[in-house]
SENU-667038 format. One record per residue: chain; residue number from 1; x, y, z of N, C-alpha, C in turn. Coordinates in nm, 3 decimals. Layout:
# residues N
R   cadena   num      n_xx      n_yy      n_zz     ca_xx     ca_yy     ca_zz      c_xx      c_yy      c_zz
R        A   NUM         X         Y         Z         X         Y         Z         X         Y         Z
...
# end
This chain:
# residues 82
R   cadena   num      n_xx      n_yy      n_zz     ca_xx     ca_yy     ca_zz      c_xx      c_yy      c_zz
R        A     1     0.082    -0.120     0.000     0.000     0.000     0.000     0.087     0.126     0.000
R        A     2     0.189     0.130     0.085     0.278     0.246     0.092     0.347     0.269    -0.042
R        A     3     0.396     0.162    -0.103     0.466     0.174    -0.231     0.373     0.228    -0.339
R        A     4     0.248     0.185    -0.339     0.152     0.233    -0.439     0.124     0.382    -0.424
R        A     5     0.103     0.426    -0.301     0.074     0.568    -0.277     0.195     0.655    -0.309
R        A     6     0.312     0.610    -0.268     0.435     0.684    -0.296     0.458     0.691    -0.447
R        A     7     0.437     0.580    -0.516     0.456     0.575    -0.661     0.360     0.669    -0.732
R        A     8     0.236     0.679    -0.685     0.139     0.769    -0.746     0.187     0.914    -0.735
R        A     9     0.239     0.952    -0.619     0.291     1.087    -0.600     0.413     1.114    -0.686
R        A    10     0.502     1.016    -0.693     0.622     1.031    -0.776     0.582     1.043    -0.923
R        A    11     0.490     0.959    -0.968     0.446     0.963    -1.108     0.387     1.099    -1.142
R        A    12     0.307     1.155    -1.053     0.249     1.288    -1.076     0.358     1.394    -1.084
R        A    13     0.455     1.387    -0.993     0.564     1.486    -0.991     0.649     1.478    -1.117
R        A    14     0.674     1.358    -1.164     0.756     1.340    -1.284     0.688     1.402    -1.406
R        A    15     0.557     1.387    -1.416     0.485     1.440    -1.531     0.498     1.591    -1.543
R        A    16     0.493     1.663    -1.431     0.500     1.809    -1.443     0.639     1.866    -1.427
R        A    17     0.735     1.789    -1.377     0.869     1.847    -1.357     0.978     1.777    -1.438
R        A    18     0.953     1.659    -1.489     1.046     1.586    -1.575     1.188     1.574    -1.519
R        A    19     1.204     1.527    -1.395     1.339     1.515    -1.338     1.412     1.393    -1.395
R        A    20     1.544     1.394    -1.384     1.622     1.277    -1.422     1.616     1.171    -1.314
R        A    21     1.601     1.216    -1.188     1.599     1.122    -1.076     1.515     1.179    -0.962
R        A    22     1.462     1.089    -0.882     1.391     1.123    -0.759     1.469     1.056    -0.647
R        A    23     1.507     1.136    -0.547     1.585     1.084    -0.435     1.499     1.078    -0.310
R        A    24     1.500     0.964    -0.245     1.427     0.946    -0.120     1.528     0.936    -0.007
R        A    25     1.494     0.992     0.109     1.586     0.983     0.221     1.510     0.954     0.349
R        A    26     1.584     0.940     0.457     1.522     0.910     0.586     1.476     0.766     0.593
R        A    27     1.362     0.746     0.658     1.307     0.612     0.675     1.280     0.543     0.543
R        A    28     1.242     0.620     0.443     1.216     0.562     0.312     1.342     0.501     0.253
R        A    29     1.452     0.572     0.262     1.578     0.521     0.207     1.629     0.402     0.287
R        A    30     1.607     0.405     0.418     1.652     0.294     0.502     1.575     0.165     0.474
R        A    31     1.457     0.176     0.418     1.379     0.056     0.384     1.446    -0.023     0.271
R        A    32     1.531     0.044     0.195     1.607    -0.023     0.090     1.521    -0.080    -0.021
R        A    33     1.571    -0.187    -0.081     1.503    -0.246    -0.196     1.366    -0.303    -0.162
R        A    34     1.342    -0.328    -0.034     1.210    -0.376     0.007     1.102    -0.274    -0.030
R        A    35     1.137    -0.146    -0.033     1.044    -0.041    -0.074     1.072     0.005    -0.217
R        A    36     1.199     0.018    -0.252     1.234     0.075    -0.382     1.187    -0.010    -0.499
R        A    37     1.200    -0.142    -0.490     1.156    -0.228    -0.601     1.006    -0.213    -0.630
R        A    38     0.918    -0.224    -0.527     0.776    -0.205    -0.557     0.743    -0.062    -0.604
R        A    39     0.811     0.038    -0.549     0.786     0.176    -0.592     0.819     0.190    -0.741
R        A    40     0.933     0.139    -0.781     0.972     0.147    -0.923     0.868     0.077    -1.011
R        A    41     0.823    -0.040    -0.967     0.723    -0.115    -1.043     0.593    -0.036    -1.058
R        A    42     0.545     0.020    -0.946     0.419     0.095    -0.950     0.432     0.227    -1.025
R        A    43     0.548     0.291    -1.018     0.568     0.413    -1.097     0.552     0.380    -1.245
R        A    44     0.614     0.271    -1.290     0.602     0.232    -1.430     0.458     0.201    -1.470
R        A    45     0.380     0.148    -1.377     0.239     0.118    -1.406     0.152     0.243    -1.410
R        A    46     0.183     0.341    -1.324     0.096     0.458    -1.306     0.133     0.577    -1.394
R        A    47     0.258     0.584    -1.437     0.303     0.702    -1.510     0.256     0.699    -1.656
R        A    48     0.244     0.815    -1.714     0.205     0.823    -1.856     0.311     0.751    -1.939
R        A    49     0.270     0.678    -2.043     0.365     0.598    -2.122     0.486     0.677    -2.174
R        A    50     0.467     0.802    -2.211     0.578     0.881    -2.265     0.690     0.902    -2.162
R        A    51     0.657     0.895    -2.033     0.756     0.916    -1.928     0.813     0.786    -1.871
R        A    52     0.759     0.673    -1.915     0.803     0.544    -1.862     0.952     0.522    -1.887
R        A    53     1.024     0.486    -1.783     1.166     0.457    -1.795     1.256     0.579    -1.804
R        A    54     1.203     0.698    -1.778     1.285     0.819    -1.792     1.341     0.871    -1.660
R        A    55     1.296     0.818    -1.548     1.339     0.870    -1.419     1.392     0.757    -1.330
R        A    56     1.502     0.786    -1.262     1.558     0.690    -1.166     1.504     0.723    -1.028
R        A    57     1.479     0.620    -0.950     1.436     0.639    -0.811     1.547     0.581    -0.724
R        A    58     1.612     0.669    -0.648     1.734     0.634    -0.577     1.731     0.680    -0.432
R        A    59     1.810     0.613    -0.347     1.825     0.664    -0.210     1.920     0.784    -0.211
R        A    60     1.893     0.881    -0.127     1.979     0.998    -0.118     2.112     0.962    -0.052
R        A    61     2.217     1.025    -0.098     2.347     1.006    -0.036     2.376     1.111     0.070
R        A    62     2.283     1.204     0.089     2.301     1.311     0.187     2.257     1.261     0.324
R        A    63     2.340     1.281     0.426     2.298     1.241     0.561     2.168     1.311     0.600
R        A    64     2.081     1.236     0.665     1.947     1.283     0.698     1.945     1.417     0.771
R        A    65     2.036     1.437     0.865     2.035     1.560     0.943     2.090     1.680     0.866
R        A    66     2.147     1.659     0.748     2.201     1.770     0.668     2.108     1.813     0.555
R        A    67     2.008     1.734     0.524     1.924     1.761     0.407     1.853     1.896     0.416
R        A    68     1.793     1.928     0.528     1.720     2.055     0.541     1.815     2.174     0.531
R        A    69     1.931     2.163     0.593     2.028     2.273     0.590     2.080     2.293     0.448
R        A    70     2.114     2.185     0.380     2.165     2.197     0.244     2.058     2.248     0.148
R        A    71     1.934     2.206     0.166     1.825     2.257     0.083     1.803     2.405     0.103
R        A    72     1.806     2.450     0.227     1.791     2.592     0.257     1.906     2.673     0.198
R        A    73     2.026     2.622     0.213     2.143     2.691     0.157     2.133     2.701     0.005
R        A    74     2.086     2.595    -0.060     2.071     2.598    -0.206     1.969     2.701    -0.250
R        A    75     1.859     2.713    -0.176     1.758     2.814    -0.209     1.816     2.955    -0.199
R        A    76     1.889     2.980    -0.092     1.951     3.112    -0.073     2.054     3.138    -0.183
R        A    77     2.136     3.038    -0.212     2.238     3.051    -0.316     2.173     3.087    -0.450
R        A    78     2.065     3.017    -0.486     1.998     3.043    -0.613     1.932     3.181    -0.617
R        A    79     1.884     3.229    -0.505     1.819     3.361    -0.499     1.920     3.474    -0.509
R        A    80     2.041     3.453    -0.455     2.138     3.562    -0.449     2.242     3.559    -0.560
R        A    81     2.262     3.446    -0.625     2.365     3.440    -0.729     2.311     3.495    -0.860
R        A    82     2.401     3.556    -0.935     2.361     3.616    -1.062     2.410     3.533    -1.171
# end
């Protein structure tokens, strides 16, 4: 059930943003292939055919406690850099 709901959200996000990859972290990443394999399967079932096979679903390599800080820093960097 969790994999299906997560896959539906990922499929929707891919359609409007067309990313090369979706990174999961925290408890989701710690679940490993037990979660990633079904999520990948359900994404392929739920996504529009034109987007099938275009996005990788991977665990994040960023330590969990650094993700929020790095995301905030990236937003500031993008707002202030020319």
